[in-house]
N, CA, C and O atoms as a GROMACS GRO file, in nm:
protein
  508
    1UNK      N    1   2.713  -3.432  -2.427
    1UNK     CA    2   2.671  -3.393  -2.295
    1UNK      C    3   2.777  -3.441  -2.194
    1UNK      O    4   2.830  -3.552  -2.205
    2UNK      N    5   2.807  -3.357  -2.098
    2UNK     CA    6   2.904  -3.392  -1.994
    2UNK      C    7   2.839  -3.490  -1.896
    2UNK      O    8   2.732  -3.464  -1.842
    3UNK      N    9   2.907  -3.603  -1.874
    3UNK     CA   10   2.858  -3.703  -1.778
    3UNK      C   11   2.952  -3.720  -1.660
    3UNK      O   12   2.920  -3.789  -1.564
    4UNK      N   13   3.068  -3.656  -1.666
    4UNK     CA   14   3.161  -3.666  -1.555
    4UNK      C   15   3.260  -3.552  -1.557
    4UNK      O   16   3.309  -3.511  -1.663
    5UNK      N   17   3.289  -3.500  -1.438
    5UNK     CA   18   3.386  -3.392  -1.423
    5UNK      C   19   3.464  -3.419  -1.296
    5UNK      O   20   3.406  -3.442  -1.190
    6UNK      N   21   3.595  -3.417  -1.306
    6UNK     CA   22   3.680  -3.438  -1.189
    6UNK      C   23   3.797  -3.343  -1.190
    6UNK      O   24   3.850  -3.308  -1.295
    7UNK      N   25   3.836  -3.300  -1.071
    7UNK     CA   26   3.952  -3.212  -1.056
    7UNK      C   27   4.031  -3.259  -0.936
    7UNK      O   28   3.974  -3.309  -0.839
    8UNK      N   29   4.163  -3.244  -0.942
    8UNK     CA   30   4.246  -3.282  -0.828
    8UNK      C   31   4.370  -3.195  -0.824
    8UNK      O   32   4.420  -3.149  -0.927
    9UNK      N   33   4.418  -3.173  -0.703
    9UNK     CA   34   4.542  -3.099  -0.680
    9UNK      C   35   4.631  -3.186  -0.592
    9UNK      O   36   4.586  -3.245  -0.495
   10UNK      N   37   4.758  -3.192  -0.628
   10UNK     CA   38   4.854  -3.275  -0.555
   10UNK      C   39   4.973  -3.187  -0.517
   10UNK      O   40   5.024  -3.110  -0.600
   11UNK      N   41   5.017  -3.198  -0.394
   11UNK     CA   42   5.138  -3.127  -0.351
   11UNK      C   43   5.260  -3.202  -0.406
   11UNK      O   44   5.277  -3.321  -0.380
   12UNK      N   45   5.344  -3.132  -0.480
   12UNK     CA   46   5.460  -3.198  -0.538
   12UNK      C   47   5.556  -3.249  -0.431
   12UNK      O   48   5.623  -3.350  -0.452
   13UNK      N   49   5.564  -3.181  -0.317
   13UNK     CA   50   5.650  -3.229  -0.208
   13UNK      C   51   5.607  -3.367  -0.159
   13UNK      O   52   5.690  -3.451  -0.125
   14UNK      N   53   5.477  -3.390  -0.156
   14UNK     CA   54   5.425  -3.520  -0.112
   14UNK      C   55   5.471  -3.630  -0.209
   14UNK      O   56   5.515  -3.737  -0.166
   15UNK      N   57   5.459  -3.603  -0.338
   15UNK     CA   58   5.503  -3.701  -0.438
   15UNK      C   59   5.654  -3.721  -0.429
   15UNK      O   60   5.702  -3.834  -0.441
   16UNK      N   61   5.729  -3.613  -0.407
   16UNK     CA   62   5.875  -3.625  -0.394
   16UNK      C   63   5.912  -3.714  -0.275
   16UNK      O   64   6.001  -3.798  -0.286
   17UNK      N   65   5.844  -3.697  -0.162
   17UNK     CA   66   5.872  -3.780  -0.044
   17UNK      C   67   5.844  -3.927  -0.072
   17UNK      O   68   5.923  -4.014  -0.036
   18UNK      N   69   5.731  -3.955  -0.136
   18UNK     CA   70   5.694  -4.093  -0.167
   18UNK      C   71   5.794  -4.153  -0.266
   18UNK      O   72   5.840  -4.266  -0.248
   19UNK      N   73   5.828  -4.078  -0.370
   19UNK     CA   74   5.922  -4.128  -0.472
   19UNK      C   75   6.060  -4.151  -0.412
   19UNK      O   76   6.126  -4.250  -0.444
   20UNK      N   77   6.105  -4.058  -0.327
   20UNK     CA   78   6.236  -4.075  -0.262
   20UNK      C   79   6.238  -4.198  -0.173
   20UNK      O   80   6.341  -4.265  -0.160
   21UNK      N   81   6.126  -4.228  -0.111
   21UNK     CA   82   6.119  -4.342  -0.020
   21UNK      C   83   6.107  -4.475  -0.095
   21UNK      O   84   6.172  -4.573  -0.060
   22UNK      N   85   6.023  -4.477  -0.199
   22UNK     CA   86   5.991  -4.604  -0.266
   22UNK      C   87   6.050  -4.618  -0.406
   22UNK      O   88   6.054  -4.729  -0.460
   23UNK      N   89   6.097  -4.510  -0.466
   23UNK     CA   90   6.162  -4.516  -0.597
   23UNK      C   91   6.077  -4.579  -0.705
   23UNK      O   92   5.959  -4.547  -0.720
   24UNK      N   93   6.138  -4.669  -0.781
   24UNK     CA   94   6.071  -4.732  -0.894
   24UNK      C   95   5.948  -4.814  -0.853
   24UNK      O   96   5.857  -4.832  -0.933
   25UNK      N   97   5.946  -4.862  -0.730
   25UNK     CA   98   5.828  -4.935  -0.683
   25UNK      C   99   5.705  -4.844  -0.690
   25UNK      O  100   5.596  -4.889  -0.727
   26UNK      N  101   5.722  -4.718  -0.654
   26UNK     CA  102   5.612  -4.621  -0.660
   26UNK      C  103   5.566  -4.601  -0.804
   26UNK      O  104   5.446  -4.606  -0.832
   27UNK      N  105   5.660  -4.578  -0.896
   27UNK     CA  106   5.619  -4.554  -1.035
   27UNK      C  107   5.556  -4.678  -1.096
   27UNK      O  108   5.462  -4.666  -1.176
   28UNK      N  109   5.606  -4.797  -1.062
   28UNK     CA  110   5.545  -4.920  -1.114
   28UNK      C  111   5.404  -4.940  -1.059
   28UNK      O  112   5.321  -5.005  -1.123
   29UNK      N  113   5.376  -4.886  -0.942
   29UNK     CA  114   5.244  -4.902  -0.881
   29UNK      C  115   5.140  -4.808  -0.942
   29UNK      O  116   5.023  -4.843  -0.952
   30UNK      N  117   5.183  -4.688  -0.983
   30UNK     CA  118   5.085  -4.590  -1.031
   30UNK      C  119   5.086  -4.568  -1.182
   30UNK      O  120   4.988  -4.516  -1.237
   31UNK      N  121   5.194  -4.606  -1.250
   31UNK     CA  122   5.203  -4.581  -1.394
   31UNK      C  123   5.197  -4.711  -1.473
   31UNK      O  124   5.250  -4.814  -1.430
   32UNK      N  125   5.132  -4.706  -1.589
   32UNK     CA  126   5.134  -4.822  -1.678
   32UNK      C  127   5.272  -4.832  -1.743
   32UNK      O  128   5.354  -4.740  -1.734
   33UNK      N  129   5.297  -4.943  -1.808
   33UNK     CA  130   5.425  -4.962  -1.876
   33UNK      C  131   5.446  -4.854  -1.983
   33UNK      O  132   5.556  -4.802  -1.998
   34UNK      N  133   5.340  -4.823  -2.057
   34UNK     CA  134   5.350  -4.719  -2.160
   34UNK      C  135   5.382  -4.583  -2.099
   34UNK      O  136   5.461  -4.506  -2.154
   35UNK      N  137   5.320  -4.552  -1.984
   35UNK     CA  138   5.348  -4.425  -1.918
   35UNK      C  139   5.494  -4.419  -1.871
   35UNK      O  140   5.560  -4.316  -1.887
   36UNK      N  141   5.542  -4.528  -1.813
   36UNK     CA  142   5.681  -4.530  -1.766
   36UNK      C  143   5.777  -4.513  -1.884
   36UNK      O  144   5.877  -4.442  -1.873
   37UNK      N  145   5.745  -4.578  -1.995
   37UNK     CA  146   5.830  -4.565  -2.114
   37UNK      C  147   5.825  -4.422  -2.169
   37UNK      O  148   5.928  -4.367  -2.206
   38UNK      N  149   5.707  -4.362  -2.173
   38UNK     CA  150   5.691  -4.227  -2.227
   38UNK      C  151   5.764  -4.123  -2.140
   38UNK      O  152   5.820  -4.026  -2.192
   39UNK      N  153   5.763  -4.144  -2.009
   39UNK     CA  154   5.830  -4.049  -1.920
   39UNK      C  155   5.980  -4.072  -1.914
   39UNK      O  156   6.055  -3.981  -1.878
   40UNK      N  157   6.025  -4.191  -1.948
   40UNK     CA  158   6.166  -4.227  -1.948
   40UNK      C  159   6.229  -4.201  -1.812
   40UNK      O  160   6.236  -4.293  -1.730
   41UNK      N  161   6.274  -4.080  -1.785
   41UNK     CA  162   6.324  -4.045  -1.652
   41UNK      C  163   6.228  -3.940  -1.596
   41UNK      O  164   6.246  -3.821  -1.618
   42UNK      N  165   6.127  -3.985  -1.522
   42UNK     CA  166   6.022  -3.894  -1.477
   42UNK      C  167   6.073  -3.791  -1.377
   42UNK      O  168   6.162  -3.818  -1.297
   43UNK      N  169   6.014  -3.673  -1.384
   43UNK     CA  170   6.041  -3.569  -1.286
   43UNK      C  171   5.929  -3.570  -1.184
   43UNK      O  172   5.821  -3.622  -1.210
   44UNK      N  173   5.954  -3.512  -1.069
   44UNK     CA  174   5.851  -3.505  -0.965
   44UNK      C  175   5.728  -3.429  -1.017
   44UNK      O  176   5.616  -3.478  -0.998
   45UNK      N  177   5.743  -3.312  -1.082
   45UNK     CA  178   5.623  -3.244  -1.132
   45UNK      C  179   5.544  -3.328  -1.233
   45UNK      O  180   5.421  -3.326  -1.232
   46UNK      N  181   5.614  -3.402  -1.320
   46UNK     CA  182   5.544  -3.487  -1.418
   46UNK      C  183   5.469  -3.599  -1.349
   46UNK      O  184   5.355  -3.629  -1.386
   47UNK      N  185   5.530  -3.662  -1.250
   47UNK     CA  186   5.461  -3.767  -1.174
   47UNK      C  187   5.341  -3.710  -1.100
   47UNK      O  188   5.234  -3.770  -1.101
   48UNK      N  189   5.359  -3.595  -1.037
   48UNK     CA  190   5.249  -3.533  -0.962
   48UNK      C  191   5.133  -3.498  -1.054
   48UNK      O  192   5.017  -3.519  -1.018
   49UNK      N  193   5.163  -3.445  -1.172
   49UNK     CA  194   5.057  -3.408  -1.266
   49UNK      C  195   4.981  -3.532  -1.314
   49UNK      O  196   4.859  -3.528  -1.324
   50UNK      N  197   5.052  -3.639  -1.342
   50UNK     CA  198   4.985  -3.761  -1.387
   50UNK      C  199   4.902  -3.824  -1.275
   50UNK      O  200   4.793  -3.875  -1.299
   51UNK      N  201   4.954  -3.820  -1.153
   51UNK     CA  202   4.876  -3.873  -1.042
   51UNK      C  203   4.750  -3.788  -1.022
   51UNK      O  204   4.643  -3.843  -0.997
   52UNK      N  205   4.763  -3.656  -1.031
   52UNK     CA  206   4.646  -3.569  -1.020
   52UNK      C  207   4.545  -3.600  -1.130
   52UNK      O  208   4.425  -3.600  -1.105
   53UNK      N  209   4.593  -3.627  -1.252
   53UNK     CA  210   4.503  -3.659  -1.363
   53UNK      C  211   4.430  -3.791  -1.338
   53UNK      O  212   4.312  -3.803  -1.370
   54UNK      N  213   4.499  -3.888  -1.280
   54UNK     CA  214   4.434  -4.015  -1.249
   54UNK      C  215   4.329  -3.996  -1.140
   54UNK      O  216   4.220  -4.053  -1.148
   55UNK      N  217   4.361  -3.916  -1.038
   55UNK     CA  218   4.263  -3.885  -0.933
   55UNK      C  219   4.142  -3.813  -0.993
   55UNK      O  220   4.028  -3.846  -0.961
   56UNK      N  221   4.168  -3.715  -1.079
   56UNK     CA  222   4.058  -3.643  -1.144
   56UNK      C  223   3.976  -3.737  -1.230
   56UNK      O  224   3.853  -3.724  -1.237
   57UNK      N  225   4.042  -3.831  -1.296
   57UNK     CA  226   3.972  -3.928  -1.380
   57UNK      C  227   3.875  -4.015  -1.302
   57UNK      O  228   3.762  -4.037  -1.346
   58UNK      N  229   3.919  -4.066  -1.187
   58UNK     CA  230   3.828  -4.152  -1.109
   58UNK      C  231   3.718  -4.071  -1.044
   58UNK      O  232   3.609  -4.123  -1.018
   59UNK      N  233   3.744  -3.943  -1.016
   59UNK     CA  234   3.637  -3.856  -0.966
   59UNK      C  235   3.534  -3.833  -1.077
   59UNK      O  236   3.414  -3.834  -1.051
   60UNK      N  237   3.581  -3.812  -1.200
   60UNK     CA  238   3.490  -3.795  -1.313
   60UNK      C  239   3.406  -3.920  -1.336
   60UNK      O  240   3.289  -3.911  -1.374
   61UNK      N  241   3.465  -4.037  -1.313
   61UNK     CA  242   3.390  -4.163  -1.325
   61UNK      C  243   3.289  -4.180  -1.212
   61UNK      O  244   3.194  -4.256  -1.224
   62UNK      N  245   3.311  -4.108  -1.102
   62UNK     CA  246   3.221  -4.118  -0.987
   62UNK      C  247   3.253  -4.233  -0.894
   62UNK      O  248   3.170  -4.270  -0.811
   63UNK      N  249   3.372  -4.290  -0.906
   63UNK     CA  250   3.406  -4.408  -0.827
   63UNK      C  251   3.517  -4.386  -0.726
   63UNK      O  252   3.522  -4.453  -0.623
   64UNK      N  253   3.607  -4.293  -0.755
   64UNK     CA  254   3.731  -4.288  -0.678
   64UNK      C  255   3.808  -4.416  -0.705
   64UNK      O  256   3.773  -4.494  -0.793
   65UNK      N  257   3.914  -4.435  -0.628
   65UNK     CA  258   3.989  -4.560  -0.640
   65UNK      C  259   3.921  -4.664  -0.553
   65UNK      O  260   3.959  -4.686  -0.438
   66UNK      N  261   3.820  -4.728  -0.609
   66UNK     CA  262   3.743  -4.832  -0.540
   66UNK      C  263   3.688  -4.928  -0.645
   66UNK      O  264   3.707  -4.906  -0.764
   67UNK      N  265   3.621  -5.031  -0.600
   67UNK     CA  266   3.560  -5.129  -0.691
   67UNK      C  267   3.662  -5.186  -0.790
   67UNK      O  268   3.630  -5.210  -0.907
   68UNK      N  269   3.785  -5.207  -0.743
   68UNK     CA  270   3.889  -5.264  -0.828
   68UNK      C  271   3.962  -5.166  -0.917
   68UNK      O  272   4.052  -5.205  -0.992
   69UNK      N  273   3.924  -5.040  -0.911
   69UNK     CA  274   3.990  -4.939  -0.994
   69UNK      C  275   4.116  -4.892  -0.922
   69UNK      O  276   4.111  -4.842  -0.809
   70UNK      N  277   4.229  -4.908  -0.990
   70UNK     CA  278   4.359  -4.867  -0.937
   70UNK      C  279   4.418  -4.761  -1.030
   70UNK      O  280   4.366  -4.740  -1.140
   71UNK      N  281   4.524  -4.694  -0.988
   71UNK     CA  282   4.585  -4.594  -1.077
   71UNK      C  283   4.625  -4.649  -1.214
   71UNK      O  284   4.623  -4.575  -1.313
   72UNK      N  285   4.661  -4.776  -1.221
   72UNK     CA  286   4.702  -4.833  -1.350
   72UNK      C  287   4.584  -4.865  -1.441
   72UNK      O  288   4.604  -4.907  -1.555
   73UNK      N  289   4.461  -4.846  -1.393
   73UNK     CA  290   4.342  -4.862  -1.478
   73UNK      C  291   4.319  -4.738  -1.563
   73UNK      O  292   4.231  -4.736  -1.649
   74UNK      N  293   4.397  -4.633  -1.538
   74UNK     CA  294   4.390  -4.510  -1.615
   74UNK      C  295   4.529  -4.483  -1.671
   74UNK      O  296   4.629  -4.499  -1.601
   75UNK      N  297   4.533  -4.443  -1.796
   75UNK     CA  298   4.662  -4.417  -1.860
   75UNK      C  299   4.662  -4.277  -1.919
   75UNK      O  300   4.571  -4.241  -1.994
   76UNK      N  301   4.763  -4.199  -1.883
   76UNK     CA  302   4.775  -4.063  -1.931
   76UNK      C  303   4.897  -4.056  -2.023
   76UNK      O  304   5.011  -4.070  -1.977
   77UNK      N  305   4.873  -4.036  -2.151
   77UNK     CA  306   4.980  -4.022  -2.249
   77UNK      C  307   4.954  -3.897  -2.331
   77UNK      O  308   4.841  -3.850  -2.339
   78UNK      N  309   5.057  -3.844  -2.392
   78UNK     CA  310   5.043  -3.725  -2.476
   78UNK      C  311   5.041  -3.765  -2.622
   78UNK      O  312   5.110  -3.858  -2.664
   79UNK      N  313   4.960  -3.692  -2.700
   79UNK     CA  314   4.958  -3.718  -2.844
   79UNK      C  315   5.081  -3.654  -2.910
   79UNK      O  316   5.168  -3.602  -2.840
   80UNK      N  317   5.088  -3.658  -3.040
   80UNK     CA  318   5.204  -3.607  -3.113
   80UNK      C  319   5.227  -3.458  -3.092
   80UNK      O  320   5.337  -3.408  -3.112
   81UNK      N  321   5.121  -3.387  -3.052
   81UNK     CA  322   5.132  -3.243  -3.030
   81UNK      C  323   5.153  -3.208  -2.882
   81UNK      O  324   5.160  -3.091  -2.846
   82UNK      N  325   5.162  -3.310  -2.798
   82UNK     CA  326   5.182  -3.287  -2.655
   82UNK      C  327   5.054  -3.276  -2.574
   82UNK      O  328   5.059  -3.254  -2.452
   83UNK      N  329   4.940  -3.292  -2.640
   83UNK     CA  330   4.811  -3.284  -2.570
   83UNK      C  331   4.789  -3.413  -2.490
   83UNK      O  332   4.797  -3.522  -2.546
   84UNK      N  333   4.762  -3.400  -2.359
   84UNK     CA  334   4.739  -3.522  -2.281
   84UNK      C  335   4.609  -3.592  -2.319
   84UNK      O  336   4.508  -3.528  -2.349
   85UNK      N  337   4.614  -3.723  -2.318
   85UNK     CA  338   4.499  -3.809  -2.348
   85UNK      C  339   4.482  -3.904  -2.232
   85UNK      O  340   4.580  -3.944  -2.168
   86UNK      N  341   4.359  -3.943  -2.203
   86UNK     CA  342   4.333  -4.039  -2.096
   86UNK      C  343   4.264  -4.161  -2.155
   86UNK      O  344   4.174  -4.149  -2.238
   87UNK      N  345   4.307  -4.277  -2.112
   87UNK     CA  346   4.245  -4.403  -2.154
   87UNK      C  347   4.211  -4.482  -2.028
   87UNK      O  348   4.283  -4.477  -1.928
   88UNK      N  349   4.100  -4.556  -2.035
   88UNK     CA  350   4.054  -4.636  -1.922
   88UNK      C  351   4.068  -4.785  -1.955
   88UNK      O  352   4.048  -4.826  -2.069
   89UNK      N  353   4.103  -4.863  -1.854
   89UNK     CA  354   4.118  -5.008  -1.869
   89UNK      C  355   4.048  -5.080  -1.755
   89UNK      O  356   4.027  -5.024  -1.648
   90UNK      N  357   4.014  -5.207  -1.779
   90UNK     CA  358   3.957  -5.291  -1.674
   90UNK      C  359   3.831  -5.231  -1.614
   90UNK      O  360   3.743  -5.186  -1.687
   91UNK      N  361   3.820  -5.230  -1.480
   91UNK     CA  362   3.700  -5.178  -1.414
   91UNK      C  363   3.672  -5.031  -1.447
   91UNK      O  364   3.556  -4.990  -1.450
   92UNK      N  365   3.776  -4.953  -1.472
   92UNK     CA  366   3.754  -4.813  -1.510
   92UNK      C  367   3.689  -4.804  -1.648
   92UNK      O  368   3.602  -4.720  -1.670
   93UNK      N  369   3.730  -4.892  -1.741
   93UNK     CA  370   3.669  -4.895  -1.874
   93UNK      C  371   3.522  -4.936  -1.864
   93UNK      O  372   3.437  -4.882  -1.934
   94UNK      N  373   3.495  -5.033  -1.777
   94UNK     CA  374   3.356  -5.078  -1.758
   94UNK      C  375   3.270  -4.962  -1.709
   94UNK      O  376   3.160  -4.941  -1.759
   95UNK      N  377   3.320  -4.887  -1.610
   95UNK     CA  378   3.243  -4.773  -1.558
   95UNK      C  379   3.225  -4.666  -1.664
   95UNK      O  380   3.118  -4.606  -1.674
   96UNK      N  381   3.328  -4.640  -1.744
   96UNK     CA  382   3.316  -4.543  -1.852
   96UNK      C  383   3.209  -4.588  -1.952
   96UNK      O  384   3.132  -4.506  -2.002
   97UNK      N  385   3.205  -4.717  -1.981
   97UNK     CA  386   3.103  -4.770  -2.072
   97UNK      C  387   2.964  -4.757  -2.012
   97UNK      O  388   2.869  -4.724  -2.084
   98UNK      N  389   2.950  -4.782  -1.882
   98UNK     CA  390   2.820  -4.767  -1.814
   98UNK      C  391   2.771  -4.623  -1.828
   98UNK      O  392   2.653  -4.599  -1.850
   99UNK      N  393   2.863  -4.528  -1.815
   99UNK     CA  394   2.827  -4.387  -1.828
   99UNK      C  395   2.804  -4.345  -1.974
   99UNK      O  396   2.750  -4.238  -2.000
  100UNK      N  397   2.845  -4.430  -2.068
  100UNK     CA  398   2.830  -4.397  -2.209
  100UNK      C  399   2.936  -4.301  -2.260
  100UNK      O  400   2.911  -4.226  -2.355
  101UNK      N  401   3.052  -4.302  -2.198
  101UNK     CA  402   3.158  -4.208  -2.235
  101UNK      C  403   3.207  -4.235  -2.378
  101UNK      O  404   3.244  -4.348  -2.413
  102UNK      N  405   3.206  -4.130  -2.459
  102UNK     CA  406   3.257  -4.140  -2.595
  102UNK      C  407   3.374  -4.045  -2.619
  102UNK      O  408   3.446  -4.058  -2.718
  103UNK      N  409   3.392  -3.950  -2.528
  103UNK     CA  410   3.499  -3.853  -2.543
  103UNK      C  411   3.553  -3.814  -2.405
  103UNK      O  412   3.476  -3.796  -2.311
  104UNK      N  413   3.685  -3.803  -2.396
  104UNK     CA  414   3.750  -3.767  -2.270
  104UNK      C  415   3.844  -3.650  -2.294
  104UNK      O  416   3.912  -3.643  -2.396
  105UNK      N  417   3.846  -3.558  -2.200
  105UNK     CA  418   3.935  -3.444  -2.207
  105UNK      C  419   4.012  -3.436  -2.077
  105UNK      O  420   3.955  -3.452  -1.969
  106UNK      N  421   4.141  -3.410  -2.085
  106UNK     CA  422   4.224  -3.397  -1.965
  106UNK      C  423   4.318  -3.279  -1.983
  106UNK      O  424   4.375  -3.258  -2.090
  107UNK      N  425   4.333  -3.203  -1.877
  107UNK     CA  426   4.429  -3.093  -1.876
  107UNK      C  427   4.509  -3.102  -1.747
  107UNK      O  428   4.452  -3.125  -1.640
  108UNK      N  429   4.640  -3.084  -1.758
  108UNK     CA  430   4.728  -3.092  -1.642
  108UNK      C  431   4.819  -2.970  -1.641
  108UNK      O  432   4.857  -2.918  -1.746
  109UNK      N  433   4.854  -2.926  -1.521
  109UNK     CA  434   4.953  -2.820  -1.506
  109UNK      C  435   5.024  -2.839  -1.374
  109UNK      O  436   4.972  -2.904  -1.283
  110UNK      N  437   5.141  -2.782  -1.364
  110UNK     CA  438   5.211  -2.789  -1.236
  110UNK      C  439   5.296  -2.664  -1.218
  110UNK      O  440   5.342  -2.602  -1.313
  111UNK      N  441   5.313  -2.630  -1.092
  111UNK     CA  442   5.401  -2.521  -1.054
  111UNK      C  443   5.504  -2.576  -0.958
  111UNK      O  444   5.527  -2.697  -0.952
  112UNK      N  445   5.565  -2.489  -0.884
  112UNK     CA  446   5.669  -2.531  -0.791
  112UNK      C  447   5.614  -2.619  -0.679
  112UNK      O  448   5.679  -2.714  -0.637
  113UNK      N  449   5.494  -2.587  -0.629
  113UNK     CA  450   5.440  -2.655  -0.512
  113UNK      C  451   5.328  -2.754  -0.539
  113UNK      O  452   5.306  -2.846  -0.460
  114UNK      N  453   5.257  -2.738  -0.650
  114UNK     CA  454   5.138  -2.819  -0.676
  114UNK      C  455   5.129  -2.861  -0.821
  114UNK      O  456   5.185  -2.799  -0.911
  115UNK      N  457   5.055  -2.969  -0.840
  115UNK     CA  458   5.014  -3.012  -0.974
  115UNK      C  459   4.862  -3.023  -0.971
  115UNK      O  460   4.804  -3.068  -0.873
  116UNK      N  461   4.799  -2.982  -1.079
  116UNK     CA  462   4.653  -2.981  -1.087
  116UNK      C  463   4.611  -3.046  -1.218
  116UNK      O  464   4.677  -3.031  -1.321
  117UNK      N  465   4.500  -3.118  -1.213
  117UNK     CA  466   4.445  -3.178  -1.335
  117UNK      C  467   4.293  -3.173  -1.330
  117UNK      O  468   4.232  -3.177  -1.223
  118UNK      N  469   4.235  -3.164  -1.447
  118UNK     CA  470   4.090  -3.171  -1.461
  118UNK      C  471   4.058  -3.269  -1.574
  118UNK      O  472   4.128  -3.273  -1.675
  119UNK      N  473   3.952  -3.347  -1.554
  119UNK     CA  474   3.906  -3.444  -1.654
  119UNK      C  475   3.758  -3.421  -1.679
  119UNK      O  476   3.680  -3.408  -1.585
  120UNK      N  477   3.721  -3.417  -1.806
  120UNK     CA  478   3.581  -3.405  -1.847
  120UNK      C  479   3.547  -3.526  -1.932
  120UNK      O  480   3.620  -3.560  -2.026
  121UNK      N  481   3.436  -3.591  -1.900
  121UNK     CA  482   3.388  -3.707  -1.975
  121UNK      C  483   3.258  -3.669  -2.044
  121UNK      O  484   3.170  -3.608  -1.983
  122UNK      N  485   3.246  -3.705  -2.172
  122UNK     CA  486   3.127  -3.671  -2.249
  122UNK      C  487   3.063  -3.795  -2.309
  122UNK      O  488   3.128  -3.896  -2.335
  123UNK      N  489   2.932  -3.784  -2.330
  123UNK     CA  490   2.855  -3.885  -2.400
  123UNK      C  491   2.781  -3.816  -2.513
  123UNK      O  492   2.772  -3.693  -2.516
  124UNK      N  493   2.729  -3.893  -2.606
  124UNK     CA  494   2.656  -3.834  -2.718
  124UNK      C  495   2.512  -3.803  -2.684
  124UNK      O  496   2.451  -3.713  -2.743
  125UNK      N  497   2.456  -3.875  -2.589
  125UNK     CA  498   2.313  -3.861  -2.563
  125UNK      C  499   2.286  -3.800  -2.426
  125UNK      O  500   2.370  -3.804  -2.337
  126UNK      N  501   2.168  -3.744  -2.412
  126UNK     CA  502   2.123  -3.692  -2.282
  126UNK      C  503   2.075  -3.808  -2.197
  126UNK      O  504   2.025  -3.907  -2.249
  127UNK      N  505   2.090  -3.796  -2.063
  127UNK     CA  506   2.043  -3.906  -1.977
  127UNK      C  507   1.893  -3.920  -1.976
  127UNK      O  508   1.839  -4.007  -1.909
   0.00000   0.00000   0.00000
């Protein structure tokens, strides 16, 4: 059963402006160490898509970035086939456990101007 659904759209120009201004400080603030390693030399569209996925993730949790949940409490990595996966840590993991989340789905895409992501959270039981 679906217990959370979140969607977000990010303007890539906005991410480009922030990244140009703050550089690695920006990526260290929003990406986990594993994400930074996986992206190696991140592109603006890749950063925008991951930020959109993190926003969609906290919307699916029903919290937004509040109650101690920061972008680094969510990790977006791709599996061996390139399929994005989302993992929750700290306060985000606690909220996912409260919701009974057993399965997470994330999809990301980007074009020239925007990046979009959707996150679906599932549980095994009905509320």
